[in-house]
C-alpha positions in Angstrom: 64.6 146.9 163.2 64.5 145.0 159.9 66.6 141.9 159.8 68.5 140.6 156.7 65.6 138.5 155.6 63.3 141.5 155.3 65.7 143.8 153.4 65.1 144.5 149.8 67.4 142.2 147.8 68.0 144.9 145.2 69.4 147.4 147.7 72.9 147.0 146.2 71.7 147.7 142.7 69.6 150.7 143.9 72.6 152.1 145.8 74.8 151.7 142.7 72.2 153.4 140.5 71.9 156.3 143.0 75.5 156.8 143.8 77.4 155.4 140.9 77.5 158.6 138.7 78.2 160.8 141.7 81.0 158.5 142.9 82.6 158.4 139.4 82.4 162.2 139.3 84.1 162.5 142.7 86.9 160.2 141.6 87.5 162.3 138.5 87.4 165.5 140.5 90.0 164.0 142.9 92.2 163.2 140.0 91.7 166.7 138.7 92.7 168.1 142.1 95.8 165.8 142.1 96.9 167.2 138.7 96.8 170.8 140.0 98.9 173.5 138.4 101.7 172.9 135.9 101.7 169.1 136.6 98.2 169.0 135.1 99.4 170.3 131.8 101.6 167.2 131.4 100.0 164.5 133.5 96.3 165.6 133.3 95.6 164.2 129.8 97.3 160.9 130.6 96.0 160.3 134.1 92.6 161.8 133.4 92.3 159.8 130.2 93.1 156.5 131.9 90.6 157.2 134.7 88.0 158.3 132.2 88.4 155.1 130.2 88.1 153.0 133.3 85.1 154.9 134.6 83.3 154.7 131.3 83.8 150.9 131.4 82.6 150.8 135.0 79.5 152.8 134.1 78.9 150.3 131.3 78.9 152.9 128.6 78.9 151.5 125.0 82.3 150.9 123.5 82.0 153.7 121.1 81.7 156.2 124.0 84.7 155.1 126.0 87.3 156.9 123.9 85.3 160.2 123.9 84.8 159.9 127.6 88.6 159.3 128.1 89.4 162.3 125.9 87.0 164.6 127.7 88.3 163.4 131.1 91.9 164.1 130.0 91.0 167.5 128.8 89.1 168.2 132.0 92.1 167.2 134.2 94.4 169.3 132.0 92.4 172.5 132.0 93.6 175.0 134.6 91.1 176.3 137.1 88.8 173.3 137.2 90.3 172.0 140.4 88.1 174.3 142.6 84.7 173.4 140.9 83.5 169.8 141.1 82.2 169.8 137.5 82.4 166.0 137.1 80.4 165.4 140.3 77.8 167.9 139.3 77.4 166.3 135.8 77.1 162.9 137.5 74.4 164.1 139.8 72.5 165.8 136.9 72.8 162.8 134.7 71.1 160.7 137.4 68.5 163.4 138.1 67.5 163.9 134.4 67.9 160.3 133.5 65.1 157.7 133.2 63.2 157.0 136.4 63.2 153.5 138.0 59.9 151.6 137.3 57.9 150.8 140.4 58.1 147.2 141.6 54.9 145.2 141.3 54.4 143.0 144.3 
Protein backbone atom coordinates (compact mmCIF):
# COMPACT_ATOMS: atom_id res chain seq x y z
CA UNK A 1 0.00 0.00 0.00
CA UNK A 2 1.19 3.47 -0.81
CA UNK A 3 1.59 5.81 2.11
CA UNK A 4 0.85 9.53 2.04
CA UNK A 5 4.47 10.33 1.26
CA UNK A 6 4.37 8.31 -2.00
CA UNK A 7 1.08 9.66 -3.33
CA UNK A 8 1.00 12.06 -6.24
CA UNK A 9 0.70 15.60 -4.82
CA UNK A 10 -1.47 16.62 -7.77
CA UNK A 11 -4.16 14.00 -7.04
CA UNK A 12 -6.65 16.67 -5.96
CA UNK A 13 -6.13 18.69 -9.12
CA UNK A 14 -6.39 15.56 -11.25
CA UNK A 15 -9.63 14.53 -9.53
CA UNK A 16 -11.07 18.01 -9.96
CA UNK A 17 -10.16 18.02 -13.65
CA UNK A 18 -11.70 14.61 -14.19
CA UNK A 19 -14.85 15.02 -12.11
CA UNK A 20 -15.48 18.78 -12.07
CA UNK A 21 -17.54 19.11 -15.25
CA UNK A 22 -19.48 15.93 -14.50
CA UNK A 23 -20.22 17.06 -10.93
CA UNK A 24 -21.34 20.48 -12.19
CA UNK A 25 -23.64 18.78 -14.69
CA UNK A 26 -25.05 16.54 -11.99
CA UNK A 27 -25.75 19.56 -9.78
CA UNK A 28 -27.57 21.33 -12.60
CA UNK A 29 -29.52 18.16 -13.43
CA UNK A 30 -30.58 17.86 -9.77
CA UNK A 31 -31.80 21.47 -9.84
CA UNK A 32 -33.65 20.69 -13.06
CA UNK A 33 -35.29 17.70 -11.37
CA UNK A 34 -36.26 19.85 -8.37
CA UNK A 35 -37.97 22.35 -10.71
CA UNK A 36 -40.16 19.64 -12.24
CA UNK A 37 -43.54 20.48 -13.77
CA UNK A 38 -45.30 23.81 -13.46
CA UNK A 39 -42.91 24.92 -10.72
CA UNK A 40 -40.13 24.90 -13.30
CA UNK A 41 -41.86 27.46 -15.48
CA UNK A 42 -41.61 30.01 -12.68
CA UNK A 43 -38.63 28.96 -10.57
CA UNK A 44 -36.55 27.24 -13.25
CA UNK A 45 -35.14 30.41 -14.81
CA UNK A 46 -34.34 31.97 -11.44
CA UNK A 47 -32.88 28.95 -9.64
CA UNK A 48 -31.23 27.54 -12.76
CA UNK A 49 -29.75 30.93 -13.58
CA UNK A 50 -28.27 31.38 -10.12
CA UNK A 51 -26.83 27.86 -10.14
CA UNK A 52 -25.48 28.35 -13.67
CA UNK A 53 -23.81 31.62 -12.65
CA UNK A 54 -22.23 29.95 -9.63
CA UNK A 55 -21.07 26.87 -11.56
CA UNK A 56 -19.58 29.03 -14.32
CA UNK A 57 -17.54 30.85 -11.69
CA UNK A 58 -16.53 27.59 -10.01
CA UNK A 59 -15.44 26.25 -13.40
CA UNK A 60 -13.34 29.40 -13.83
CA UNK A 61 -15.02 30.37 -17.08
CA UNK A 62 -14.12 33.84 -18.34
CA UNK A 63 -16.39 36.63 -17.05
CA UNK A 64 -17.95 37.13 -20.49
CA UNK A 65 -19.27 33.52 -20.43
CA UNK A 66 -20.88 33.60 -16.98
CA UNK A 67 -24.05 35.41 -18.08
CA UNK A 68 -24.63 33.17 -21.13
CA UNK A 69 -24.05 30.11 -18.93
CA UNK A 70 -26.57 31.42 -16.40
CA UNK A 71 -29.15 32.12 -19.11
CA UNK A 72 -28.72 28.69 -20.68
CA UNK A 73 -28.96 27.03 -17.27
CA UNK A 74 -32.16 28.92 -16.50
CA UNK A 75 -33.70 27.98 -19.83
CA UNK A 76 -32.62 24.37 -19.31
CA UNK A 77 -34.27 24.22 -15.87
CA UNK A 78 -37.41 25.86 -17.25
CA UNK A 79 -37.82 23.60 -20.29
CA UNK A 80 -40.38 20.82 -19.75
CA UNK A 81 -39.23 17.26 -20.32
CA UNK A 82 -35.55 17.76 -19.56
CA UNK A 83 -35.92 16.26 -16.09
CA UNK A 84 -35.61 12.67 -17.28
CA UNK A 85 -32.50 13.14 -19.47
CA UNK A 86 -29.26 14.22 -17.73
CA UNK A 87 -28.22 16.58 -20.53
CA UNK A 88 -25.98 18.75 -18.34
CA UNK A 89 -24.08 15.73 -17.04
CA UNK A 90 -23.62 14.40 -20.57
CA UNK A 91 -22.36 17.79 -21.77
CA UNK A 92 -19.92 17.94 -18.85
CA UNK A 93 -18.58 14.48 -19.65
CA UNK A 94 -18.25 15.26 -23.35
CA UNK A 95 -16.51 18.56 -22.65
CA UNK A 96 -13.88 16.75 -20.63
CA UNK A 97 -13.59 13.94 -23.21
CA UNK A 98 -13.18 16.28 -26.19
CA UNK A 99 -11.18 18.90 -24.29
CA UNK A 100 -7.39 19.23 -24.35
CA UNK A 101 -5.45 16.34 -22.91
CA UNK A 102 -3.24 16.64 -19.88
CA UNK A 103 0.47 16.80 -20.74
CA UNK A 104 2.57 13.96 -19.36
CA UNK A 105 4.73 14.76 -16.34
CA UNK A 106 8.45 14.69 -16.98
CA UNK A 107 10.26 13.11 -14.04
